[in-house]
TORKE-570416 format. One record per residue: y, x, z of N, C-alpha, C in turn; residue number from 1. Coordinates in nm, 3 decimals. Each point is the difference from the previous one (the first is absolute). Layout:
r n.y = Y n.x = X n.z = Z ca.y = Y ca.x = X ca.z = Z c.y = Y c.x = X c.z = Z num = NUM
...
% end
This chain:
r n.y = -0.929 n.x = 15.989 n.z = 9.886 ca.y = 0.033 ca.x = 0.064 ca.z = 0.126 c.y = 0.042 c.x = 0.146 c.z = -0.023 num = 1
r n.y = -0.077 n.x = 0.072 n.z = -0.081 ca.y = 0.033 ca.x = 0.140 ca.z = -0.028 c.y = 0.128 c.x = 0.007 c.z = -0.082 num = 2
r n.y = 0.015 n.x = -0.092 n.z = -0.096 ca.y = 0.122 ca.x = -0.003 ca.z = -0.082 c.y = 0.121 c.x = -0.027 c.z = 0.088 num = 3
r n.y = -0.012 n.x = -0.093 n.z = 0.093 ca.y = 0.110 ca.x = -0.029 ca.z = 0.091 c.y = 0.036 c.x = 0.123 c.z = 0.083 num = 4
r n.y = -0.101 n.x = 0.073 n.z = 0.046 ca.y = 0.025 ca.x = 0.121 ca.z = 0.078 c.y = 0.078 c.x = 0.103 c.z = -0.081 num = 5
r n.y = -0.037 n.x = 0.022 n.z = -0.126 ca.y = 0.070 ca.x = 0.097 ca.z = -0.083 c.y = 0.141 c.x = -0.047 c.z = -0.035 num = 6
r n.y = 0.015 n.x = -0.129 n.z = -0.021 ca.y = 0.135 ca.x = -0.054 ca.z = -0.024 c.y = 0.087 c.x = 0.017 c.z = 0.123 num = 7
r n.y = -0.058 n.x = -0.022 n.z = 0.117 ca.y = 0.074 ca.x = 0.017 ca.z = 0.123 c.y = 0.041 c.x = 0.146 c.z = 0.019 num = 8
r n.y = -0.091 n.x = 0.093 n.z = -0.028 ca.y = 0.032 ca.x = 0.143 ca.z = 0.012 c.y = 0.109 c.x = 0.040 c.z = -0.099 num = 9
r n.y = -0.007 n.x = -0.051 n.z = -0.122 ca.y = 0.103 ca.x = 0.033 ca.z = -0.097 c.y = 0.135 c.x = -0.057 c.z = 0.042 num = 10
r n.y = 0.001 n.x = -0.120 n.z = 0.059 ca.y = 0.124 ca.x = -0.057 ca.z = 0.051 c.y = 0.056 c.x = 0.084 c.z = 0.113 num = 11
r n.y = -0.085 n.x = 0.046 n.z = 0.091 ca.y = 0.046 ca.x = 0.083 ca.z = 0.111 c.y = 0.060 c.x = 0.131 c.z = -0.050 num = 12
r n.y = -0.064 n.x = 0.063 n.z = -0.096 ca.y = 0.053 ca.x = 0.126 ca.z = -0.051 c.y = 0.130 c.x = -0.023 c.z = -0.074 num = 13
r n.y = 0.010 n.x = -0.110 n.z = -0.075 ca.y = 0.122 ca.x = -0.032 ca.z = -0.072 c.y = 0.114 c.x = -0.031 c.z = 0.096 num = 14
r n.y = -0.027 n.x = -0.081 n.z = 0.102 ca.y = 0.104 ca.x = -0.035 ca.z = 0.096 c.y = 0.035 c.x = 0.121 c.z = 0.086 num = 15
r n.y = -0.096 n.x = 0.086 n.z = 0.030 ca.y = 0.029 ca.x = 0.121 ca.z = 0.076 c.y = 0.094 c.x = 0.090 c.z = -0.079 num = 16
r n.y = -0.021 n.x = 0.009 n.z = -0.131 ca.y = 0.087 ca.x = 0.081 ca.z = -0.084 c.y = 0.143 c.x = -0.049 c.z = 0.009 num = 17
r n.y = 0.021 n.x = -0.132 n.z = -0.014 ca.y = 0.136 ca.x = -0.052 ca.z = 0.005 c.y = 0.059 c.x = 0.009 c.z = 0.141 num = 18
r n.y = -0.082 n.x = -0.013 n.z = 0.102 ca.y = 0.048 ca.x = 0.018 ca.z = 0.137 c.y = 0.045 c.x = 0.144 c.z = 0.021 num = 19
r n.y = -0.078 n.x = 0.096 n.z = -0.048 ca.y = 0.037 ca.x = 0.141 ca.z = 0.011 c.y = 0.128 c.x = 0.027 c.z = -0.078 num = 20
r n.y = 0.012 n.x = -0.056 n.z = -0.120 ca.y = 0.120 ca.x = 0.020 ca.z = -0.080 c.y = 0.121 c.x = -0.063 c.z = 0.068 num = 21
r n.y = -0.019 n.x = -0.115 n.z = 0.065 ca.y = 0.107 ca.x = -0.065 ca.z = 0.074 c.y = 0.046 c.x = 0.086 c.z = 0.117 num = 22
r n.y = -0.094 n.x = 0.056 n.z = 0.075 ca.y = 0.036 ca.x = 0.089 ca.z = 0.111 c.y = 0.072 c.x = 0.124 c.z = -0.049 num = 23
r n.y = -0.045 n.x = 0.055 n.z = -0.112 ca.y = 0.067 ca.x = 0.115 ca.z = -0.058 c.y = 0.143 c.x = -0.034 c.z = -0.041 num = 24
r n.y = 0.020 n.x = -0.117 n.z = -0.056 ca.y = 0.134 ca.x = -0.043 ca.z = -0.040 c.y = 0.091 c.x = -0.017 c.z = 0.121 num = 25
r n.y = -0.053 n.x = -0.061 n.z = 0.105 ca.y = 0.081 ca.x = -0.017 ca.z = 0.121 c.y = 0.039 c.x = 0.133 c.z = 0.061 num = 26
r n.y = -0.093 n.x = 0.094 n.z = 0.005 ca.y = 0.032 ca.x = 0.130 ca.z = 0.058 c.y = 0.101 c.x = 0.075 c.z = -0.086 num = 27
r n.y = -0.008 n.x = -0.014 n.z = -0.132 ca.y = 0.098 ca.x = 0.063 ca.z = -0.088 c.y = 0.139 c.x = -0.056 c.z = 0.025 num = 28
r n.y = 0.011 n.x = -0.130 n.z = 0.008 ca.y = 0.130 ca.x = -0.063 ca.z = 0.025 c.y = 0.053 c.x = 0.041 c.z = 0.137 num = 29
r n.y = -0.085 n.x = 0.004 n.z = 0.100 ca.y = 0.042 ca.x = 0.039 ca.z = 0.134 c.y = 0.050 c.x = 0.144 c.z = 0.003 num = 30
r n.y = -0.073 n.x = 0.092 n.z = -0.062 ca.y = 0.041 ca.x = 0.140 ca.z = 0.003 c.y = 0.130 c.x = 0.024 c.z = -0.077 num = 31
r n.y = 0.018 n.x = -0.067 n.z = -0.112 ca.y = 0.127 ca.x = 0.016 ca.z = -0.072 c.y = 0.114 c.x = -0.067 c.z = 0.074 num = 32
r n.y = -0.027 n.x = -0.105 n.z = 0.073 ca.y = 0.103 ca.x = -0.062 ca.z = 0.083 c.y = 0.043 c.x = 0.094 c.z = 0.112 num = 33
r n.y = -0.095 n.x = 0.067 n.z = 0.061 ca.y = 0.032 ca.x = 0.097 ca.z = 0.106 c.y = 0.080 c.x = 0.116 c.z = -0.058 num = 34
r n.y = -0.040 n.x = 0.049 n.z = -0.117 ca.y = 0.074 ca.x = 0.109 ca.z = -0.063 c.y = 0.143 c.x = -0.042 c.z = -0.035 num = 35
r n.y = 0.016 n.x = -0.122 n.z = -0.046 ca.y = 0.133 ca.x = -0.050 ca.z = -0.032 c.y = 0.084 c.x = -0.016 c.z = 0.126 num = 36
r n.y = -0.060 n.x = -0.049 n.z = 0.105 ca.y = 0.070 ca.x = -0.015 ca.z = 0.128 c.y = 0.042 c.x = 0.137 c.z = 0.054 num = 37
r n.y = -0.087 n.x = 0.099 n.z = -0.009 ca.y = 0.031 ca.x = 0.134 ca.z = 0.049 c.y = 0.107 c.x = 0.069 c.z = -0.085 num = 38
r n.y = 0.020 n.x = -0.045 n.z = -0.123 ca.y = 0.105 ca.x = 0.056 ca.z = -0.085 c.y = 0.135 c.x = -0.066 c.z = 0.026 num = 39
r n.y = 0.007 n.x = -0.081 n.z = 0.104 ca.y = 0.122 ca.x = -0.071 ca.z = 0.039 c.y = 0.056 c.x = -0.085 c.z = -0.113 num = 40
r n.y = -0.086 n.x = -0.076 n.z = -0.061 ca.y = 0.038 ca.x = -0.088 ca.z = -0.109 c.y = 0.031 c.x = -0.137 c.z = 0.059 num = 41
r n.y = 0.089 n.x = -0.070 n.z = -0.065 ca.y = 0.037 ca.x = -0.133 ca.z = 0.048 c.y = -0.117 c.x = -0.097 c.z = -0.012 num = 42
r n.y = 0.018 n.x = -0.116 n.z = 0.060 ca.y = -0.103 ca.x = -0.103 ca.z = -0.005 c.y = -0.024 c.x = -0.048 c.z = -0.144 num = 43
r n.y = 0.104 n.x = -0.003 n.z = -0.079 ca.y = -0.016 ca.x = -0.040 ca.z = -0.141 c.y = -0.088 c.x = 0.100 c.z = -0.075 num = 44
r n.y = 0.021 n.x = 0.128 n.z = 0.025 ca.y = -0.084 ca.x = 0.102 ca.z = -0.062 c.y = -0.144 c.x = -0.010 c.z = 0.045 num = 45
r n.y = -0.019 n.x = -0.030 n.z = 0.128 ca.y = -0.136 ca.x = -0.017 ca.z = 0.052 c.y = -0.069 c.x = -0.119 c.z = -0.065 num = 46
r n.y = 0.070 n.x = -0.111 n.z = -0.012 ca.y = -0.058 ca.x = -0.118 ca.z = -0.065 c.y = -0.025 c.x = 0.025 c.z = -0.148 num = 47
r n.y = 0.087 n.x = 0.080 n.z = -0.063 ca.y = -0.018 ca.x = 0.031 ca.z = -0.142 c.y = -0.127 c.x = 0.080 c.z = -0.024 num = 48
r n.y = -0.026 n.x = 0.101 n.z = 0.082 ca.y = -0.121 ca.x = 0.081 ca.z = -0.020 c.y = -0.125 c.x = -0.081 c.z = 0.032 num = 49
r n.y = 0.008 n.x = -0.088 n.z = 0.099 ca.y = -0.114 ca.x = -0.088 ca.z = 0.029 c.y = -0.026 c.x = -0.094 c.z = -0.116 num = 50
r n.y = 0.106 n.x = -0.053 n.z = -0.059 ca.y = -0.014 ca.x = -0.089 ca.z = -0.114 c.y = -0.059 c.x = 0.072 c.z = -0.121 num = 51
r n.y = 0.047 n.x = 0.120 n.z = -0.028 ca.y = -0.051 ca.x = 0.076 ca.z = -0.115 c.y = -0.148 c.x = 0.032 c.z = 0.016 num = 52
r n.y = -0.035 n.x = 0.059 n.z = 0.114 ca.y = -0.139 ca.x = 0.040 ca.z = 0.021 c.y = -0.090 c.x = -0.122 c.z = 0.015 num = 53
r n.y = 0.045 n.x = -0.098 n.z = 0.076 ca.y = -0.081 ca.x = -0.118 ca.z = 0.023 c.y = -0.028 c.x = -0.079 c.z = -0.127 num = 54
r n.y = 0.102 n.x = -0.015 n.z = -0.086 ca.y = -0.022 ca.x = -0.075 ca.z = -0.123 c.y = -0.093 c.x = 0.074 c.z = -0.095 num = 55
r n.y = 0.010 n.x = 0.133 n.z = -0.004 ca.y = -0.090 ca.x = 0.077 ca.z = -0.086 c.y = -0.144 c.x = -0.009 c.z = 0.048 num = 56
r n.y = -0.020 n.x = 0.016 n.z = 0.129 ca.y = -0.136 ca.x = -0.007 ca.z = 0.054 c.y = -0.057 c.x = -0.141 c.z = -0.010 num = 57
r n.y = 0.084 n.x = -0.101 n.z = 0.019 ca.y = -0.045 ca.x = -0.138 ca.z = -0.016 c.y = -0.044 c.x = -0.025 c.z = -0.144 num = 58
r n.y = 0.080 n.x = 0.049 n.z = -0.095 ca.y = -0.036 ca.x = -0.015 ca.z = -0.142 c.y = -0.134 c.x = 0.068 c.z = -0.029 num = 59
r n.y = -0.020 n.x = 0.119 n.z = 0.057 ca.y = -0.127 ca.x = 0.070 ca.z = -0.023 c.y = -0.118 c.x = -0.079 c.z = 0.055 num = 60
r n.y = 0.014 n.x = -0.054 n.z = 0.119 ca.y = -0.110 ca.x = -0.073 ca.z = 0.061 c.y = -0.029 c.x = -0.129 c.z = -0.075 num = 61
r n.y = 0.103 n.x = -0.075 n.z = -0.035 ca.y = -0.019 ca.x = -0.131 ca.z = -0.063 c.y = -0.055 c.x = 0.010 c.z = -0.142 num = 62
r n.y = 0.035 n.x = 0.104 n.z = -0.074 ca.y = -0.040 ca.x = 0.007 ca.z = -0.141 c.y = -0.115 c.x = 0.095 c.z = -0.026 num = 63
r n.y = -0.057 n.x = 0.060 n.z = 0.103 ca.y = -0.107 ca.x = 0.097 ca.z = -0.019 c.y = -0.129 c.x = -0.069 c.z = -0.046 num = 64
r n.y = -0.056 n.x = 0.053 n.z = -0.107 ca.y = -0.132 ca.x = -0.042 ca.z = -0.047 c.y = -0.094 c.x = 0.117 c.z = 0.023 num = 65
r n.y = -0.075 n.x = -0.004 n.z = 0.107 ca.y = -0.081 ca.x = 0.113 ca.z = 0.044 c.y = -0.110 c.x = 0.036 c.z = -0.100 num = 66
r n.y = -0.039 n.x = -0.094 n.z = -0.084 ca.y = -0.105 ca.x = 0.024 ca.z = -0.099 c.y = 0.054 c.x = 0.065 c.z = -0.128 num = 67
r n.y = 0.129 n.x = -0.002 n.z = -0.020 ca.y = 0.062 ca.x = 0.052 ca.z = -0.122 c.y = 0.053 c.x = 0.141 c.z = 0.026 num = 68
r n.y = -0.062 n.x = 0.100 n.z = -0.061 ca.y = 0.040 ca.x = 0.139 ca.z = 0.024 c.y = 0.141 c.x = 0.028 c.z = -0.050 num = 69
r n.y = 0.037 n.x = -0.060 n.z = -0.112 ca.y = 0.133 ca.x = 0.023 ca.z = -0.056 c.y = 0.107 c.x = -0.057 c.z = 0.093 num = 70
r n.y = -0.026 n.x = -0.119 n.z = 0.053 ca.y = 0.095 ca.x = -0.062 ca.z = 0.093 c.y = 0.014 c.x = 0.083 c.z = 0.128 num = 71
r n.y = -0.111 n.x = 0.050 n.z = 0.052 ca.y = 0.005 ca.x = 0.085 ca.z = 0.119 c.y = 0.080 c.x = 0.126 c.z = -0.027 num = 72
r n.y = -0.019 n.x = 0.058 n.z = -0.117 ca.y = 0.075 ca.x = 0.120 ca.z = -0.036 c.y = 0.150 c.x = -0.030 c.z = -0.011 num = 73
r n.y = 0.034 n.x = -0.113 n.z = -0.059 ca.y = 0.142 ca.x = -0.037 ca.z = -0.011 c.y = 0.063 c.x = -0.020 c.z = 0.137 num = 74
r n.y = -0.074 n.x = -0.063 n.z = 0.090 ca.y = 0.052 ca.x = -0.022 ca.z = 0.135 c.y = 0.019 c.x = 0.134 c.z = 0.072 num = 75
r n.y = -0.096 n.x = 0.090 n.z = -0.017 ca.y = 0.010 ca.x = 0.130 ca.z = 0.065 c.y = 0.118 c.x = 0.079 c.z = -0.056 num = 76
r n.y = 0.016 n.x = -0.002 n.z = -0.132 ca.y = 0.110 ca.x = 0.074 ca.z = -0.061 c.y = 0.136 c.x = -0.063 c.z = 0.026 num = 77
r n.y = 0.002 n.x = -0.128 n.z = 0.034 ca.y = 0.128 ca.x = -0.064 ca.z = 0.032 c.y = 0.058 c.x = 0.054 c.z = 0.130 num = 78
r n.y = -0.080 n.x = 0.068 n.z = 0.079 ca.y = 0.051 ca.x = 0.060 ca.z = 0.123 c.y = 0.099 c.x = 0.112 c.z = -0.029 num = 79
r n.y = -0.005 n.x = 0.056 n.z = -0.122 ca.y = 0.101 ca.x = 0.098 ca.z = -0.038 c.y = 0.138 c.x = -0.062 c.z = -0.002 num = 80
r n.y = 0.010 n.x = -0.122 n.z = -0.052 ca.y = 0.127 ca.x = -0.071 ca.z = -0.001 c.y = 0.048 c.x = -0.026 c.z = 0.142 num = 81
r n.y = -0.090 n.x = -0.042 n.z = 0.085 ca.y = 0.038 ca.x = -0.024 ca.z = 0.140 c.y = 0.047 c.x = 0.130 c.z = 0.065 num = 82
r n.y = -0.069 n.x = 0.108 n.z = -0.025 ca.y = 0.042 ca.x = 0.129 ca.z = 0.054 c.y = 0.137 c.x = 0.042 c.z = -0.050 num = 83
r n.y = 0.027 n.x = -0.023 n.z = -0.128 ca.y = 0.132 ca.x = 0.032 ca.z = -0.057 c.y = 0.109 c.x = -0.087 c.z = 0.063 num = 84
r n.y = -0.030 n.x = -0.128 n.z = 0.023 ca.y = 0.098 ca.x = -0.088 ca.z = 0.064 c.y = 0.029 c.x = 0.043 c.z = 0.144 num = 85
r n.y = -0.105 n.x = 0.039 n.z = 0.072 ca.y = 0.019 ca.x = 0.044 ca.z = 0.138 c.y = 0.078 c.x = 0.132 c.z = 0.003 num = 86
r n.y = -0.032 n.x = 0.091 n.z = -0.091 ca.y = 0.073 ca.x = 0.126 ca.z = -0.008 c.y = 0.147 c.x = -0.024 c.z = -0.030 num = 87
r n.y = 0.028 n.x = -0.087 n.z = -0.098 ca.y = 0.140 ca.x = -0.031 ca.z = -0.034 c.y = 0.071 c.x = -0.065 c.z = 0.118 num = 88
r n.y = -0.071 n.x = -0.085 n.z = 0.073 ca.y = 0.058 ca.x = -0.067 ca.z = 0.116 c.y = 0.041 c.x = 0.101 c.z = 0.106 num = 89
r n.y = -0.092 n.x = 0.088 n.z = 0.040 ca.y = 0.032 ca.x = 0.098 ca.z = 0.103 c.y = 0.098 c.x = 0.106 c.z = -0.050 num = 90
r n.y = -0.005 n.x = 0.033 n.z = -0.128 ca.y = 0.097 ca.x = 0.095 ca.z = -0.057 c.y = 0.140 c.x = -0.059 c.z = 0.006 num = 91
r n.y = 0.013 n.x = -0.128 n.z = -0.034 ca.y = 0.132 ca.x = -0.062 ca.z = 0.005 c.y = 0.050 c.x = -0.013 c.z = 0.144 num = 92
r n.y = -0.090 n.x = -0.026 n.z = 0.093 ca.y = 0.039 ca.x = -0.007 ca.z = 0.141 c.y = 0.054 c.x = 0.136 c.z = 0.044 num = 93
r n.y = -0.070 n.x = 0.106 n.z = -0.038 ca.y = 0.042 ca.x = 0.134 ca.z = 0.039 c.y = 0.136 c.x = 0.033 c.z = -0.060 num = 94
r n.y = 0.022 n.x = -0.032 n.z = -0.126 ca.y = 0.128 ca.x = 0.029 ca.z = -0.065 c.y = 0.112 c.x = -0.081 c.z = 0.062 num = 95
r n.y = -0.023 n.x = -0.127 n.z = 0.027 ca.y = 0.106 ca.x = -0.083 ca.z = 0.058 c.y = 0.032 c.x = 0.043 c.z = 0.142 num = 96
r n.y = -0.102 n.x = 0.041 n.z = 0.075 ca.y = 0.028 ca.x = 0.042 ca.z = 0.137 c.y = 0.076 c.x = 0.131 c.z = 0.003 num = 97
r n.y = -0.028 n.x = 0.092 n.z = -0.095 ca.y = 0.077 ca.x = 0.125 ca.z = -0.007 c.y = 0.142 c.x = -0.029 c.z = -0.041 num = 98
r n.y = 0.021 n.x = -0.088 n.z = -0.098 ca.y = 0.134 ca.x = -0.034 ca.z = -0.043 c.y = 0.079 c.x = -0.069 c.z = 0.110 num = 99
r n.y = -0.065 n.x = -0.083 n.z = 0.079 ca.y = 0.068 ca.x = -0.067 ca.z = 0.109 c.y = 0.036 c.x = 0.097 c.z = 0.112 num = 100
r n.y = -0.082 n.x = 0.103 n.z = 0.022 ca.y = 0.030 ca.x = 0.097 ca.z = 0.105 c.y = 0.115 c.x = 0.092 c.z = -0.040 num = 101
r n.y = 0.014 n.x = 0.025 n.z = -0.131 ca.y = 0.108 ca.x = 0.088 ca.z = -0.045 c.y = 0.135 c.x = -0.071 c.z = 0.003 num = 102
r n.y = 0.003 n.x = -0.130 n.z = -0.016 ca.y = 0.129 ca.x = -0.074 ca.z = -0.002 c.y = 0.049 c.x = -0.035 c.z = 0.135 num = 103
% end
């Protein structure tokens, strides 16, 4: 009975962690979608940024081993790549929009 209680508590904390991570991922995708929409980007650009961010966050959630410190560190450091991709995406949008306004 006590063992079942502790197993249940560990399951709740584990599932709460993934639920929190899922909510964080959804809010990240939503906020970048709003930023892309406000930058007057086409629908293709909006879908592209959702695909990039969503696939990265999905990969992090599906492959995370919470007990492995090295794996957690790799997942955390992989956010640098995501940040670089997002920066390159918005930088290219800014350059293309300036070039289109000049022509």
